[in-house]
C-alpha positions as a Python dict, from the first residue, in 0.01 Angstrom:
ca = {
    (1, 'X'): (0, 0, 0),
    (2, 'X'): (-136, 331, 117),
    (3, 'X'): (-446, 376, 358),
    (4, 'X'): (-613, 703, 363),
    (5, 'X'): (-844, 783, 614),
    (6, 'X'): (-1208, 827, 608),
    (7, 'X'): (-1342, 1155, 628),
    (8, 'X'): (-1627, 1131, 853),
    (9, 'X'): (-1920, 1336, 725),
    (10, 'X'): (-2122, 1520, 986),
    (11, 'X'): (-2466, 1593, 978),
    (12, 'X'): (-2669, 1918, 1121),
    (13, 'X'): (-2752, 1723, 1426),
    (14, 'X'): (-2363, 1679, 1477),
    (15, 'X'): (-2228, 2024, 1450),
    (16, 'X'): (-2199, 2202, 1772),
    (17, 'X'): (-2435, 2494, 1856),
    (18, 'X'): (-2251, 2853, 1899),
    (19, 'X'): (-2434, 3095, 2128),
    (20, 'X'): (-2411, 3473, 2040),
    (21, 'X'): (-2384, 3648, 1730),
    (22, 'X'): (-2074, 3482, 1600),
    (23, 'X'): (-2088, 3186, 1413),
    (24, 'X'): (-1848, 2893, 1403),
    (25, 'X'): (-1682, 2972, 1098),
    (26, 'X'): (-1592, 3336, 1276),
    (27, 'X'): (-1469, 3138, 1592),
    (28, 'X'): (-1242, 2888, 1435),
    (29, 'X'): (-1013, 2980, 1149),
    (30, 'X'): (-1055, 2863, 835),
    (31, 'X'): (-732, 2621, 840),
    (32, 'X'): (-794, 2480, 1170),
    (33, 'X'): (-1175, 2385, 1054),
    (34, 'X'): (-1022, 2191, 731),
    (35, 'X'): (-758, 2014, 911),
    (36, 'X'): (-1017, 1899, 1208),
    (37, 'X'): (-1231, 1778, 909),
    (38, 'X'): (-996, 1665, 688),
    (39, 'X'): (-1139, 1857, 405),
    (40, 'X'): (-956, 2015, 118),
    (41, 'X'): (-947, 2376, 63),
    (42, 'X'): (-1167, 2376, -254),
    (43, 'X'): (-1386, 2117, -82),
    (44, 'X'): (-1447, 2369, 250),
    (45, 'X'): (-1490, 2682, 12),
    (46, 'X'): (-1746, 2450, -209),
    (47, 'X'): (-1936, 2373, 79),
    (48, 'X'): (-1933, 2702, 265),
    (49, 'X'): (-2063, 2907, -65),
    (50, 'X'): (-2302, 2608, -139),
    (51, 'X'): (-2667, 2668, -167),
    (52, 'X'): (-2932, 2490, 39),
    (53, 'X'): (-3062, 2183, -156),
    (54, 'X'): (-3432, 2097, -253),
    (55, 'X'): (-3518, 1880, 19),
    (56, 'X'): (-3353, 2132, 303),
    (57, 'X'): (-3544, 2425, 141),
    (58, 'X'): (-3861, 2208, 142),
    (59, 'X'): (-3781, 2137, 492),
    (60, 'X'): (-3776, 2532, 581),
    (61, 'X'): (-4047, 2582, 414),
    (62, 'X'): (-4249, 2319, 585),
    (63, 'X'): (-4116, 2391, 955),
    (64, 'X'): (-4245, 2768, 877),
    (65, 'X'): (-4607, 2641, 814),
    (66, 'X'): (-4545, 2389, 1096),
    (67, 'X'): (-4481, 2702, 1337),
    (68, 'X'): (-4802, 2880, 1205),
    (69, 'X'): (-4981, 2571, 1252),
    (70, 'X'): (-4800, 2523, 1591),
    (71, 'X'): (-4913, 2879, 1712),
    (72, 'X'): (-5277, 2878, 1567),
    (73, 'X'): (-5317, 2562, 1796),
    (74, 'X'): (-5162, 2754, 2071),
    (75, 'X'): (-4910, 2487, 2124),
    (76, 'X'): (-5156, 2207, 2148),
    (77, 'X'): (-5066, 2007, 1837),
    (78, 'X'): (-4814, 1711, 1834),
    (79, 'X'): (-4666, 1551, 1526),
    (80, 'X'): (-4939, 1306, 1442),
    (81, 'X'): (-5205, 1562, 1458),
    (82, 'X'): (-4946, 1788, 1269),
    (83, 'X'): (-4899, 1574, 989),
    (84, 'X'): (-5262, 1521, 945),
    (85, 'X'): (-5313, 1897, 905),
    (86, 'X'): (-5055, 1907, 661),
    (87, 'X'): (-5190, 1604, 445),
    (88, 'X'): (-5529, 1764, 458),
    (89, 'X'): (-5351, 2082, 304),
    (90, 'X'): (-5215, 1860, 63),
    (91, 'X'): (-4863, 1836, 135),
    (92, 'X'): (-4667, 1505, 112),
    (93, 'X'): (-4491, 1426, 441),
    (94, 'X'): (-4483, 1145, 675),
    (95, 'X'): (-4491, 1153, 1039),
    (96, 'X'): (-4138, 1044, 1115),
    (97, 'X'): (-4054, 1347, 914),
    (98, 'X'): (-4284, 1595, 1094),
    (99, 'X'): (-4140, 1455, 1429),
    (100, 'X'): (-3783, 1498, 1319),
    (101, 'X'): (-3870, 1875, 1206),
    (102, 'X'): (-4077, 1948, 1498),
    (103, 'X'): (-3784, 1807, 1689),
    (104, 'X'): (-3493, 1972, 1543),
    (105, 'X'): (-3711, 2339, 1529),
    (106, 'X'): (-3799, 2296, 1915),
    (107, 'X'): (-4201, 2279, 1844),
    (108, 'X'): (-4340, 2042, 2086),
    (109, 'X'): (-4715, 1906, 2149),
    (110, 'X'): (-4920, 1950, 2485),
    (111, 'X'): (-5011, 1642, 2612),
    (112, 'X'): (-5412, 1570, 2640),
    (113, 'X'): (-5460, 1396, 2981),
    (114, 'X'): (-5649, 1081, 2959),
    (115, 'X'): (-5981, 1111, 3095),
    (116, 'X'): (-6070, 828, 3388),
    (117, 'X'): (-6348, 635, 3293),
    (118, 'X'): (-6575, 527, 3596),
    (119, 'X'): (-6761, 194, 3633),
    (120, 'X'): (-7102, 130, 3472),
    (121, 'X'): (-7394, 394, 3554),
    (122, 'X'): (-7683, 269, 3755),
    (123, 'X'): (-7901, 468, 3565),
    (124, 'X'): (-8077, 304, 3275),
    (125, 'X'): (-8020, 438, 2928),
    (126, 'X'): (-8299, 685, 2759),
    (127, 'X'): (-8571, 461, 2546),
    (128, 'X'): (-8469, 136, 2702),
    (129, 'X'): (-8793, -4, 2890),
    (130, 'X'): (-8794, -291, 3076),
    (131, 'X'): (-9061, -502, 2915),
    (132, 'X'): (-9045, -838, 3149),
    (133, 'X'): (-9133, -571, 3428),
    (134, 'X'): (-8863, -780, 3640),
    (135, 'X'): (-8686, -633, 3956),
    (136, 'X'): (-8304, -676, 3940),
    (137, 'X'): (-8203, -609, 4301),
    (138, 'X'): (-7933, -828, 4453),
    (139, 'X'): (-8073, -967, 4806),
    (140, 'X'): (-8437, -900, 4821),
}
């Protein structure tokens, strides 16, 4: 009985980032890449020349629009409000997708400070009158 090693599929998150002008394929030879990934030569070249799929092109378009909205809001809008704005424009996106795309593209909202709420004001609201003319003051 022959057992074949499973080929591990890598996602964009698993791929190492390369700084500078060189790309990963320029730094590591094709043969070494194929050997590490356990991929056939035809499979490697098919992957390298493959055009982005429809979801990836849609994600690219969404990220560009999200960058515009983020810049218009001076970096304040987070994922929930960004998703509301995109849905208002007619896009069909979920909150999780927007959050994932924002995280991978480096967009981050600025959290609003929660306002402190102090106790009840001692002043009576306008328009409310004391019809019974009672004086409510403890100790007097």
